[in-house]
N, C-alpha and C positions, 0 to 999 in steps of 0.2 A: 497674421500669425506672429506671436512673440518670438523674438530671436534670443538664443542663448549663445554665449561666446566661450570658447575654449582657446587656450593659447599655450604655446611652448616657448620657453625662454632661450634665446640664443643671442649672443653679443654680435652686433653688426659693426665692424670696424669702420665702414665707410661713413657712418653717421655717429659713431660713438654712443649708441643707444641700444636698449633691449629691443629685439625684433619679435613682434607678436604676430602669430598667424591665427587669424580668426576663422571660425566656421559656425554656420548657423545650424538649425535643426535638420535642414536638408543635407548637411554635410558639405555645402559649397564653401570654398575658401575665398578669402579676400585676396584677390590677385594683386601681386606686386609688379606685374610686368610694366604697367604704366610708370611706377616709381623708378624701376631700374632703367627704363628708357630715358626718363627725365634726368636722372643722375648722370648717365653716360653722356648725354648731349650737353646739359647745362654746365656740369663741372669741366668738361673738356673745353667748352667755349670760353668760360670765365677763368679757369685756372691757368690757361695758356698765357693770356696777356698779363695776369697778375704775376705769374712766374717770370716772364721776360722783363717786365718793368721792375719787379722787385730785385731780381738778380743784378740787373744793370745798375739800378740806383744804389743798392746796398754794397755791391761790389766796388763801385766807384768811390763810395764813401770810405770803405775800408782801405782801399788803395791809397787814397789821399792822406788819410790819417796815419797809416803805417809809414809813409814817407818821412814823417817827422815824429816818430814814436817817442823819442826822448824829450820832445818839446811840447807834448800834448798838454792842454789846459785841463782843469778838473772836469768841466762839462764834456770835453771831447773824449775823455776816457770812458765815460758812461755811453756816449754816442757810439764809440767803437764796439763796446760789448752789445749794445742794442742792435747794431747793424749785423754783427755776427749771429745773434739769436734769430733775427729775421731771415738771414740768408740760409741758416741751417733748417729753419722751418720750411722755406720755399723749396729746398732740395727734395723734400718729401712729396711734393705735389705730383711729379711724374709717376710715382709709384701708385698714388691714389687714382689718378686718371687711368693708368694701365689696368688696375684691378677692376675698375668698373667696366672696362671694355673686354678684357680677356680672362678675368679671374686672377688670383694671385699666382704668379709664375716665378717668383724670385727666391723661393726657398724659406726654410725655417729661420735661419740666422738673420736675414734681412727683414723678415716679418717682425721679429722681436726688436731689432735695432731701429727700424724706421718708426715704429710706434713709440719707442722710448724717446727718440730724438724729437718727434713731433710734440709729445707731451712736455718734454723738458723745455723746449723753446717757447711754447705757448705760456708756460708758467713764468719763465725767466724774462721774456720780453715784456710782459705786463708789469712785473715787479720793477724792472729797470725804468719804466716810465714813471713809476712812483718815486724812485730814487732821483731821477732827473728833476722832477717837480720839486722835491724836497731840497735838492741842491740849489735850485734857483731861488727858493724861499730863503735859504740861509744867506745866499750871496747878495740878495737885494733887501730883505726885511731886517736881517741881522748881519749886515756887512762887516762891522767891526768885530763883534763878538765871535763870529765864525771863522776868523782868520786862522786860529790855531787848529780848528777841527777840519777845515777844508784843505787837506794836503794830499798830494799825489799818492803817497804811500798808503794813506788811510783809504782812499778810493779803490786802489788796487786790491787791498785786503778785503774790503767790503764786497767788491764784485766777485772775488774768488769764493768767499763764503756763500754768496747768493747762488753761484753756479753749483756748488757742492750740495746745498740744501735742495735745490730744484732737481738735481740728479738723483738724490736719495728719494724724493717724492715720486719721481718718474720711473725708478728702477723696477717696481712691481710689474710694469708692462713686459719686462724681459721674462718674468716668471709665468704670467698668465696668458700671454698671446702665443698662439700656435697656428700651424697650417693644418687644415682638415678638409675632407670632402663634405660638401653640403648638398642640399636639394636645389640650390640655385642653378640656373642654366650655365653659369660659368664653371660650376663644378667644384672649385677649390677657393677657399677664402682664408684670409689671415684675421683671426678673431679670437675672442676668449671662448674657447670650446671646452676647456677642462676645468677641474677643481670645483665645479658645481656652485655651492653656496659661497665659497671663498671667492670664486671668480665674480659672482654676482655682487658681492660686497665691495670688491675693488672697482667695479663699474660705477657703483653709486658713490664711492669715495672719490673717484677721479672727477665726477661731476661736481661734487662739493668743492674740490680744489679749484675747479674752473670758476665757480661762483666767487670763492674767496679771492682768487687772483684777478677778478674783475672789480668787485665792489671795494676791496681794500685800496687798490691803486686809484680808483675813481674818487673815493673819499679823500685820500691824500692829495690828489691833484686839485680837487675842488677847493680844499682848504688852503693849500699852498699858493695856487694861482690867484685865489681871491685876495689873500694877504698881499701878494705882489701887486695886484691891480690897485688895491687901496693905498699901498705905499707910493706907487707911481703917481696916483691922483694927487697925493698930498705934496709931491715935489713940484718944482717949477715945470709948467707944461711946455712941451716941445713936440715937434713932429716925431722925433725918435721915441719919446715916451708914449705917444698915442699908438705908434706902430707896435711897441712892446705890449701894450694893453690888448690890442686886437689879436696879437699872436698868442697871448696867454689864453684868451677866450677861445680862439680857433683850435688850439691843441686839445683843450678839454672837450669841446663840442665834437670834434672829429673822433676822439676816442670813444665818447659816449654813443655817437651815431653808428660807429662800426660794430661795437661789441654789445650794446644794450639789447638789440633785438635777439641776438643769439642767446643771451642769458635768460631772456624771457621764455623763448622756446625751450631752452634746456630745463628751466624750472618747471614748466608745464609737463615735459616729458618725465622728469624726475618724480613728479606727483603721480603720474600714471604708473611708473615703475613701482612706487610704494603703495599703489592702489588707493590713494587718497581720492583721485578722480578716475573716471573710466571713459573709454571711447564710446560715443553714442552709436556709431556704426562704422562700416568699412570706409566710407568717405572721410569721416573725421580723422580716422587713423592715417590715411594717405595724406590728407592735408597737413597734419602736424609733421609728418616725416618730410614732406616737401618744404614746409616752412623752416624746419630744422636745417635742411641742406642749404637753402638760400641764405639764411641768416648767418650760418657758419662761414659760408663763402664771403659774405660781406665783412665778417670779422677778420678773415685772413687778408682781405684787401688792405687792411691797415699796415701790413708789413711793407708794402711798396710806397705807402704815403709817408712813412717815418723819415726817410732821407730828405724829403721836400719840406717837412715841417720843422726838422731839427737841425739840418746842416746846410742845405742848398740856399737858405734865405740869407746866409752870411756872405758878405762881399769877399772876405778873406778866403773862405772856403771855395767860392766860385772862381776866384783868381787862381788858386792852386789847381782847381779842376781844369781850367783853361790851359794852364801850363802842361798838365798831364796829357790832355787831348792833343796838344801841339806836338809833344814828344812822341805820341802814338801815330802821328802822321795825319791827323784830322785838321790840317791847317785851314781848309776852306770853312769848316764849321767854326773854328776858333776865330777867324777874322770876322765872321758875321756876329758872333757873340760879343767880341771885343768892341765892334762898332756900336752894337746895341747898348752895351754897358756904358760907353763913352757918351752916348746920346742922352742917357738917363743918369748922368753923374750926380746931379743934385739929389735925386732919390736914393742913389746908391750910398751917398755919404750919410744920409739919414738912416739907412738900413745898417750901415757899419756901426753907427752909434747904438742902434737898437741891439745889434748882435753883441756889442761889448757890454751893454747894460743887462740884457735879458738872457742871451744864450752864452 
């Protein structure tokens, strides 16, 4: 028997996508119980370690950098803003997990605020990575010519403008998101329930912004780090230069690995929303929703990797971190780390040069 599908549009905040409820000629619905159970278990298990590692890593990076606020180098100013964006994004994780388990119980104000903060920091974090790559490009490829443009005041103004632009792009979430009763077992959800066509248009626009804030930084990073690698290859070879080249490649590959699968799933979902393609059956619908959840979680994992990629590789930063841990009373851990660092002093000296040249 040929099946026909009908659907109702409802914005699902947990996956940032349009929720389709299918029914065939017999009137049976495509059950989402399996999907809800998967989200509750999967996101609880993975969001928890990402949250803990991310808060610890980014929190330590912010603390170390703020201790010498007036002495920050150009790249460290960008790192401070990146850590702040990642930390603010991670703070929204407990709300997402709680919503999958119990429904939205935090009220209208937090519904609007959490979704604005989440979108703001996804946009800002990705664009900051592009700025960091461009700054490394100027510092290494155009070292002399960029002396005038690479100033602390210029970087502070640039970051402020970036935050304001991302805030403006995220502010519609305050307007469109609301709390309402649903047919879900949880009963209440924080989603785009109102404004009909205008709300639907904002859902599609936010997806477009997600694509722009992935592909633009990716293109910038590929171009800038490729130029950096070529420049370093032309200079006298050393262990430090080789480490800098490997680090440039690693930063680009990790960003692509974390966010490319999500953008592919998001693109497919957007094509479905625009009815360019259609679900074949209930199984394909659920598979795409699950793939969307998994790939988005993979993208969010980039927020706890950033401190290790951009800050913890530097010996100067590690030394300051050790001093901070010692002051906090973690002397046993400090002694172990200090002995390990002394044991690999030669490698550390190479990394110091790498950090000075690259980061």
